[in-house]
C-alpha positions in Angstrom: 80.1 85.9 122.9 79.2 87.3 119.5 80.3 85.5 116.4 81.7 87.3 113.3 82.7 86.2 109.8 85.3 88.3 108.1 86.0 88.1 104.3 89.5 89.1 103.7 91.5 90.1 100.6 95.2 90.6 100.5 96.4 94.0 99.6 99.4 94.5 97.3 101.5 94.9 100.4 100.1 91.7 101.9 100.9 89.7 98.8 104.5 91.1 98.7 104.9 90.1 102.3 103.2 86.7 101.9 106.1 84.8 103.6 105.4 86.6 106.8 101.7 85.7 106.8 101.9 82.8 109.4 103.6 85.1 111.9 101.0 87.9 111.3 98.2 85.4 111.8 99.7 84.3 115.1 100.0 88.0 116.2 96.4 88.7 115.2 95.2 85.6 117.1 97.1 86.9 120.2 95.6 90.4 119.8 92.1 88.9 119.7 92.8 86.8 122.8 93.9 89.9 124.6 90.5 91.5 123.7 88.7 88.4 125.1 88.0 86.8 121.8 89.1 83.7 119.9 89.4 82.5 116.3 87.0 79.6 115.7 88.2 78.7 112.2 90.0 80.2 109.2 90.1 79.2 105.6 92.2 80.1 102.5 89.7 80.4 99.7 89.5 80.5 95.9 87.2 83.1 94.4 86.2 86.6 95.3 87.9 86.5 98.7 91.3 85.2 99.7 90.6 84.3 103.3 87.6 83.7 105.5 87.9 84.1 109.2 85.2 82.9 111.7 85.8 84.3 115.2 84.2 85.4 118.4 84.6 88.6 120.5 82.9 89.6 123.8 81.2 92.6 122.2 81.1 94.9 119.1 83.6 97.3 120.7 86.2 94.5 121.0 85.4 93.3 117.5 85.9 96.8 116.1 89.2 97.2 117.9 90.4 93.8 116.4 89.3 94.6 112.9 90.9 98.2 113.0 94.2 96.7 114.2 94.1 94.1 111.4 93.3 96.8 108.8 95.9 99.2 110.1 98.7 96.8 109.3 97.9 97.2 105.7 98.1 93.6 104.6 94.4 92.9 104.1 91.1 94.6 103.3 88.1 93.2 105.1 84.3 92.9 105.1 82.9 91.7 108.5 79.5 90.2 109.2 78.0 89.7 112.6 76.6 86.1 112.6 73.6 85.0 114.6 73.1 81.2 115.3 70.0 79.8 113.7 68.4 79.1 117.1 68.5 82.9 117.8 66.7 83.6 114.6 64.1 81.0 115.4 63.5 82.4 118.8 63.3 85.9 117.4 60.7 84.8 114.8 58.7 83.0 117.5 58.8 86.1 119.7 57.6 88.2 116.8 54.6 85.8 116.3 53.7 85.9 120.0 53.9 89.7 120.1 51.8 90.1 117.0 49.2 87.8 118.4 49.1 89.9 121.6 48.8 93.2 119.8 52.5 94.2 120.2 54.7 95.0 117.2 58.2 94.1 116.2 60.0 96.0 113.5 62.2 93.4 111.8 64.1 94.2 108.5 61.9 93.5 105.4 64.3 90.7 104.3 63.7 88.8 107.6 60.0 89.0 107.2 60.2 86.9 104.0 62.6 84.3 105.4 61.5 80.8 106.3 62.9 79.7 109.6 61.6 76.2 109.3 64.2 73.4 108.9 
């Protein structure tokens, strides 16, 4: 399953309806389960974002459906990131090295080419 991190901010409507937030969260968790996903962790935060949600979905289509349903309720605005475990990045970098040694090429984003994957 793919992992996603959503940065959420309450809208004016969401703040006005704050008392209903626990019930809305349970409903969102159930919607995600019906799409084949699950919530890994969630955090109330101080700073630029009000809430951070770490979750999984079987694919990007299910993730999009989940986030559209969350946004359609009008209580939060979101920014969602697709997260890749460190091991996947290490394998990708190793694959890139082996392809470049064999004459093949891999077109990784420029910011990835400058990252250090060593622990």
